[in-house]
C-alpha positions, -999 to +999 in steps of 0.1 A: -776-018-199-809-013-218-819+014-193-785+033-200-791+030-237-826+044-234-813+072-213-787+081-239-813+080-267-836+103-246-807+128-241-800+127-278-836+134-287-838+163-262-806+177-277-820+174-312-853+191-302-834+220-285-812+225-316-842+225-338-859+252-316-829+274-315-813+269-350-827+269-385-814+235-398-835+232-430-811+253-450-804+232-481-769+225-493-781+223-529-793+259-526-756+269-521-747+249-552-774+266-573-764+300-560-728+293-571-738+282-605-760+313-611-731+335-599-707+318-623-732+322-652-735+359-643-697+362-642-695+345-676-721+369-690-699+398-678-668+383-693-687+379-726-697+416-725-660+424-719-649+404-750-637+374-731-608+392-715-598+376-682-570+399-672-569+432-653-597+457-659-601+493-651-637+491-641-641+528-637-629+533-673-655+507-684-684+522-665-676+559-665-672+583-695-646+611-698-667+635-677-669+610-648-706+602-654-720+567-656-722+551-691-758+540-692-754+508-713-725+492-694-740+502-661-774+488-668-759+456-682-739+449-651-768+460-629-794+437-646-768+408-646-762+411-609-800+415-602-808+383-622-781+364-603-795+376-569-831+369-578-824+334-592-802+325-562-828+336-537-857+319-555-838+286-558-827+288-522-862+294-509-876+266-530-850+240-521-851+249-484-889+246-484-886+211-500-861+201-474-882+215-445-913+196-458-893+163-459-882+170-423-917+179-412-905+213-400-918+249-404-899+271-429-908+304-412-903+297-375-886+319-349-851+305-357-856+313-394-867+348-385-837+353-363-815+340-392-830+364-417-827+394-394-791+387-385-781+381-421-800+412-434-784+438-411-749+435-426-763+429-461-784+460-461-755+480-446-732+468-474-759+475-500-764+511-488-726+516-486-722+502-522-748+527-535-729+556-518-697+544-534-715+542-567-728+578-563-692+589-557-680+568-588-659+545-567-670+516-588-639+495-582-647+490-545-682+477-549-674+441-557-650+438-526-676+455-504-703+430-514-680+401-506-670+415-472-705+424-460-719+392-473-693+373-453-701+394-422-737+386-427-730+349-428-708+350-397-735+369-379-763+346-390-743+314-383-754+315-346-789+306-358-782+279-384-755+253-392-722+263-377-705+256-410-720+288-424-695+307-403-665+293-422-680+302-455-685+337-442-649+340-430-636+329-464-658+355-481-644+382-458-608+373-465-615+371-503-632+405-502-602+421-484-578+406-509-601+419-537-601+454-523-563+454-529-563+438-563-592+460-575-587+453-612-595+416-607-629+423-590-648+401-614-625+371-608-628+375-570-665+379-573-668+347-593-646+329-567-665+342-537-701+339-549-695+311-574-668+286-565-670+290-527-708+285-528-705+254-549-679+239-526-698+248-495-731+236-508-716+203-519-700+197-486-732+205-467-753+182-489-730+152-484-725+160-447-762+166-436-785+155-464-772+123-479 
């Protein structure tokens, strides 16, 4: 009986070691919560700029003047707002993940982490370049849906190298982005739902599932 128990424990340990070597498991659930909170703060800043109106917006009318050129003040406000959200989310994610890896006695930048970053970056960079192209063609209303869709594709692609639950977050982001591409006037609302609410729900579930 003891020998069978020992055998099962050894198998469990081997499986754990194999998973650690092939998957980046130090991703912190709290980093998802922080990213969601920063996204909601950014969305609220945009709502404040738009005089606290929560209904349908013609984003091209807000960003473009009568000649079809970018209005410098609104454009730079939304650009800086989005850049701040992205910077704070990445910084908090790296910090919290480093803390979790340290507690687990694992390396933050191992081969699994490198594979994760590469597979996440390819769809993100593709979506970023496509968003810039759409911006140059003044198709402003499609940028928010594009960011959701390509972010979701990045998560699905990267989920092979980290917690499998990331895949489901990615699928939700893709669906939300597709819906947002139809209801283009509500882009800010869908952006807040995708990058804000979904991140908070995902991060909370991951924290209680794997870190408590």
